[in-house]
KEROVO-898186 format. One line per 4 residues: number of its first residue (from 1); their letters; for each residue x, y, z of C-alpha. Coordinates in steps of 0.05 Angstrom, whole numbers. Layout:
N
NUM = a = X Y Z  ... .
This chain:
473
1 = mtva = -2397 588 -428  -2443 538 -462  -2505 506 -433  -2504 435 -409 .
5 = dgga = -2479 384 -459  -2511 324 -425  -2582 300 -420  -2639 301 -469 .
9 = pger = -2653 366 -506  -2716 376 -467  -2677 373 -402  -2630 429 -421 .
13 = faps = -2640 501 -399  -2635 555 -451  -2582 607 -433  -2635 656 -410 .
17 = scgf = -2671 605 -367  -2606 582 -336  -2593 653 -315  -2542 674 -366 .
21 = gkar = -2591 724 -393  -2588 755 -324  -2512 754 -324  -2508 818 -364 .
25 = wlsr = -2553 853 -314  -2510 826 -257  -2447 850 -291  -2475 921 -299 .
29 = syrs = -2499 920 -227  -2431 896 -203  -2395 953 -239  -2443 1003 -207 .
33 = vmkr = -2431 973 -138  -2356 973 -146  -2357 1047 -165  -2393 1061 -100 .
37 = ltvp = -2347 1017 -60  -2283 1046 -88  -2257 1113 -63  -2186 1138 -74 .
41 = rgrn = -2143 1132 -13  -2130 1195 24  -2091 1218 83  -2118 1263 137 .
45 = egvs = -2077 1287 194  -2055 1228 235  -2083 1177 186  -2057 1106 196 .
49 = dlpv = -2034 1061 139  -2102 1027 137  -2142 1046 75  -2201 1091 89 .
53 = vvhh = -2260 1077 44  -2322 1118 59  -2380 1129 13  -2429 1181 35 .
57 = eamh = -2488 1147 1  -2478 1084 42  -2497 1123 104  -2567 1134 75 .
61 = lvpa = -2578 1060 78  -2568 1060 153  -2623 1086 198  -2610 1158 217 .
65 = faav = -2613 1142 291  -2545 1106 285  -2512 1174 287  -2567 1212 326 .
69 = rgmy = -2566 1164 384  -2490 1158 385  -2486 1085 363  -2415 1067 342 .
73 = ygww = -2415 1054 267  -2372 992 277  -2434 955 303  -2469 967 236 .
77 = vvva = -2408 937 202  -2416 876 247  -2490 869 229  -2475 876 154 .
81 = caai = -2420 824 156  -2463 775 196  -2519 784 145  -2474 771 86 .
85 = ilia = -2445 709 119  -2515 684 133  -2538 694 61  -2475 674 23 .
89 = ggpf = -2445 621 68  -2504 577 86  -2522 546 19  -2450 527 4 .
93 = fygf = -2429 500 72  -2494 467 95  -2543 463 38  -2509 430 -21 .
97 = gvlv = -2524 361 5  -2595 369 -23  -2564 371 -93  -2531 302 -88 .
101 = nplr = -2590 259 -108  -2616 305 -163  -2547 307 -194  -2539 231 -191 .
105 = eefg = -2608 220 -221  -2597 268 -279  -2526 248 -298  -2520 177 -270 .
109 = wsav = -2459 197 -229  -2435 153 -173  -2438 176 -101  -2362 182 -100 .
113 = tvaa = -2363 229 -160  -2410 278 -125  -2379 269 -56  -2310 284 -85 .
117 = afsl = -2334 351 -110  -2359 370 -41  -2293 348 -10  -2259 391 -62 .
121 = rsev = -2294 453 -35  -2260 443 33  -2191 434 1  -2199 494 -45 .
125 = safg = -2222 537 14  -2161 515 54  -2110 524 -1  -2141 589 -24 .
129 = aplv = -2139 620 46  -2069 651 39  -2087 682 -28  -2152 710 0 .
133 = gflv = -2113 739 59  -2063 773 12  -2119 804 -29  -2155 828 33 .
137 = drlg = -2093 863 59  -2074 890 -9  -2142 914 -35  -2184 919 28 .
141 = prkm = -2237 872 56  -2296 914 32  -2278 910 -41  -2261 836 -34 .
145 = mavg = -2329 822 -4  -2361 855 -64  -2318 813 -111  -2336 752 -71 .
149 = vtgl = -2411 764 -74  -2408 776 -149  -2364 715 -161  -2408 672 -118 .
153 = tlgf = -2469 694 -157  -2436 676 -223  -2412 610 -192  -2484 591 -175 .
157 = lals = -2505 608 -246  -2448 566 -274  -2467 507 -230  -2538 512 -255 .
161 = avgd = -2512 499 -326  -2463 441 -315  -2467 382 -361  -2406 340 -344 .
165 = tltf = -2358 327 -286  -2306 377 -310  -2353 436 -310  -2383 411 -245 .
169 = yaai = -2316 411 -209  -2296 478 -241  -2360 510 -215  -2350 481 -145 .
173 = taia = -2278 508 -145  -2301 578 -165  -2355 578 -112  -2306 555 -58 .
177 = lttn = -2257 611 -73  -2309 666 -78  -2344 643 -15  -2279 654 23 .
181 = lctt = -2277 725 -3  -2345 745 24  -2354 705 88  -2318 695 154 .
185 = qtgs = -2245 700 133  -2255 769 102  -2309 794 149  -2268 779 211 .
189 = vlva = -2211 822 186  -2259 879 173  -2291 874 242  -2223 869 276 .
193 = rwfq = -2204 936 246  -2264 969 279  -2255 942 349  -2201 933 401 .
197 = rqrs = -2228 930 472  -2293 896 449  -2263 856 392  -2283 787 417 .
201 = ralt = -2355 810 429  -2359 840 359  -2331 778 326  -2378 735 367 .
205 = lmai = -2438 774 342  -2413 768 271  -2406 692 280  -2480 687 294 .
209 = gggl = -2490 695 219  -2452 631 207  -2488 594 262  -2556 613 234 .
213 = sgvs = -2538 599 161  -2563 527 169  -2633 554 157  -2616 556 83 .
217 = vpll = -2620 480 80  -2697 472 82  -2705 533 37  -2658 505 -15 .
221 = awav = -2691 437 -10  -2759 469 -22  -2732 507 -82  -2703 443 -112 .
225 = stlg = -2768 405 -104  -2808 464 -133  -2763 491 -188  -2715 434 -201 .
229 = wrga = -2642 437 -182  -2622 482 -240  -2678 531 -228  -2663 531 -153 .
233 = lvgl = -2591 551 -166  -2612 607 -213  -2659 633 -159  -2604 626 -107 .
237 = avtt = -2556 667 -151  -2605 724 -161  -2627 723 -87  -2555 723 -63 .
241 = fatc = -2535 784 -104  -2599 823 -91  -2597 814 -16  -2522 822 -4 .
245 = vpfl = -2512 887 -43  -2550 931 6  -2506 905 63  -2443 917 22 .
249 = liir = -2463 990 16  -2469 995 92  -2397 971 103  -2340 1019 111 .
253 = espa = -2267 997 108  -2243 1022 176  -2257 1078 226  -2240 1147 198 .
257 = pgqe = -2177 1167 237  -2190 1225 284  -2265 1217 276  -2284 1147 301 .
261 = psdg = -2230 1116 345  -2230 1042 359  -2293 1019 396  -2320 1090 391 .
265 = esaa = -2275 1114 448  -2221 1167 447  -2149 1146 458  -2149 1186 523 .
269 = srgp = -2209 1149 551  -2179 1082 534  -2115 1096 570  -2043 1085 546 .
273 = dqav = -2045 1010 556  -2105 1001 510  -2083 1053 459  -2019 1015 441 .
277 = trsf = -2030 963 387  -1983 912 355  -1965 913 282  -1930 849 260 .
281 = tvgq = -1908 836 189  -1922 767 161  -1849 749 169  -1848 770 242 .
285 = airs = -1911 730 255  -1887 664 224  -1821 670 262  -1858 674 328 .
289 = rsfw = -1873 615 372  -1943 641 383  -1962 633 310  -1942 560 306 .
293 = lmss = -1973 542 373  -2039 574 351  -2035 537 284  -2020 471 320 .
297 = ayga = -2077 480 369  -2129 494 315  -2101 440 271  -2107 389 327 .
301 = anfg = -2179 409 338  -2194 406 264  -2169 334 262  -2227 311 305 .
305 = agav = -2277 360 277  -2263 336 206  -2273 264 228  -2338 280 264 .
309 = fsll = -2370 319 206  -2349 266 156  -2362 201 194  -2408 216 252 .
313 = vpgl = -2473 190 223  -2446 123 197  -2406 115 261  -2467 124 305 .
317 = qagg = -2508 77 262  -2453 25 267  -2458 32 343  -2533 17 343 .
321 = isqe = -2560 88 343  -2622 96 300  -2618 134 234  -2665 188 261 .
325 = asal = -2624 199 324  -2559 200 283  -2588 253 236  -2613 295 294 .
329 = taag = -2544 291 325  -2510 317 262  -2561 373 254  -2556 393 327 .
333 = ipil = -2482 408 327  -2482 471 284  -2544 497 320  -2518 485 390 .
337 = slvg = -2450 513 370  -2483 581 377  -2480 570 453  -2404 565 448 .
341 = rlgi = -2397 622 398  -2437 668 443  -2417 645 512  -2343 631 503 .
345 = gvlg = -2333 684 449  -2359 741 491  -2314 721 549  -2254 735 505 .
349 = dthd = -2257 809 520  -2249 799 595  -2213 731 603  -2149 700 578 .
353 = krrl = -2163 676 507  -2111 621 512  -2149 589 570  -2215 597 534 .
357 = lals = -2186 561 474  -2159 506 519  -2227 499 551  -2261 493 483 .
361 = fglq = -2211 442 457  -2217 404 522  -2292 399 514  -2281 371 444 .
365 = aval = -2231 320 471  -2280 295 524  -2336 291 473  -2293 251 425 .
369 = alla = -2273 203 481  -2347 191 494  -2358 178 420  -2303 125 420 .
373 = apls = -2344 82 468  -2413 51 456  -2464 105 468  -2534 104 493 .
377 = epll = -2580 159 468  -2576 198 535  -2499 198 530  -2505 217 458 .
381 = avfv = -2540 281 480  -2482 295 527  -2434 286 468  -2473 335 425 .
385 = vlfa = -2474 389 479  -2400 383 496  -2375 378 424  -2420 434 398 .
389 = igfg = -2400 483 452  -2326 464 444  -2331 471 369  -2367 538 370 .
393 = gpip = -2324 574 422  -2258 578 383  -2291 607 320  -2296 680 343 .
397 = lrta = -2234 674 386  -2190 655 327  -2187 724 295  -2191 760 362 .
401 = iqad = -2128 726 390  -2090 736 325  -2107 810 325  -2085 816 398 .
405 = yfgv = -2018 783 384  -2002 807 314  -2043 870 302  -2089 883 242 .
409 = salg = -2042 914 190  -2025 845 160  -2081 806 193  -2111 781 127 .
413 = riqg = -2047 746 106  -2029 721 175  -2099 692 185  -2098 662 115 .
417 = lllf = -2033 625 130  -2058 601 198  -2123 576 166  -2083 539 113 .
421 = issi = -2036 506 163  -2090 488 212  -2135 460 157  -2085 404 147 .
425 = gglv = -2113 372 209  -2183 375 180  -2159 341 116  -2118 287 151 .
429 = gpvv = -2169 270 206  -2223 238 163  -2171 199 123  -2138 170 186 .
433 = vgtl = -2204 153 219  -2233 124 155  -2170 81 145  -2176 55 216 .
437 = vdlt = -2249 38 203  -2229 -4 143  -2173 -39 182  -2211 -52 247 .
441 = ggyg = -2283 -54 224  -2304 -4 277  -2301 70 292  -2279 68 365 .
445 = lgfa = -2203 70 355  -2207 127 305  -2249 171 350  -2204 154 410 .
449 = isav = -2143 177 371  -2181 240 352  -2194 253 426  -2119 247 441 .
453 = vagf = -2102 295 384  -2153 345 410  -2120 339 478  -2055 361 445 .
457 = gvva = -2093 423 422  -2106 439 496  -2032 435 511  -2013 478 450 .
461 = alav = -2064 532 468  -2038 537 540  -1966 539 514  -1979 603 474 .
465 = prla = -1937 656 509  -1973 708 550  -1988 770 509  -1933 811 542 .
469 = nasg = -1882 761 518  -1913 743 452  -1862 778 409  -1806 742 441 .
473 = g = -1828 674 420 .
């Protein structure tokens, strides 16, 4: 790969200053990590079909009291996944907005050119989800997370060296695909393998990493102002690799059969009803009514969420809300979503997940209905609370309910397909609402329709068959 072709010679980074001199070191480090992460499959007595990847040196990275005090190792896996999601996911999902103006100033690009690239990341993530799911099931989530971290590192380095729109879009595409490999989609499959009775709680704790990843925004903004956008991306690449690798070494693929049963309990103590697990193939899952109702429910919610995250700020300003209040509203949603992720997510272990999903989507529908009408600032606060909680709750429940209904043997592929199908709502929603804005001159009708669509998500969630009858639908 060459250095940037555009800009004055003094503005270019030499390969070493762009980070490509570090690429060889990263490559050697990656090969070393992959050797540690890869262990030939073996079969002990009673081993399931899940791959067992255990590296004895990884245990030295975990405090010794994990074993001494009897702490179930699955919780260390949760912590490691949450940390990787926090480190790797934040800059891409929340922080790249700080690069818009520096890119436009250096290359003279229009706002549409830059915005299109950041829209491309959502589309690539959605269309790449089935492929990621296949790779996770085929090769194992642990190895895929290592590939993802390494690919994300190289993607940041490539982005630091772009000089035209083609290389810019190519770097964004690579970052989108590799981010999928090392964040929530892959991590949730890994965590689901370690837990059964406390699966919702474990996934909820993992989701905290995503909720906190917004802290990367001010850090990246500081780096851009201090080092320039190219230097900031080189620093981000090195930091991402250096901080994620120790957590990768903590992760193990799944509980060792006969040694660490699900949730750290023996099959006898769980009882026969909890010991039985489902094991759907991809074909069985997509032929079930449950799969399509879940996809429809999440797709309906994504319709409104996509419109909100794309058009909330201009919509509020058009309604007379100040720029400061509009910005605070947009920033408050991911932060307050932690309330939904923690509160509703934890309840998934003891309450009907279908009803919890319906509650979450119902909160989103009410919030969108408020947004469709002229809002005062006090009512705007009500919107933020309702929408944020409703948006956060379904995040940890998504993998938990799929694992309950379809098992974990093909969970990566099943979840990838569901993510792809439900993402259609997130792609269509902003287009529909934006078109209605152009036709009517206002945002009210578009947000009202989004509220109705979110209400359909409530109906679809409640229509999912009860778990005892899930295979029949």
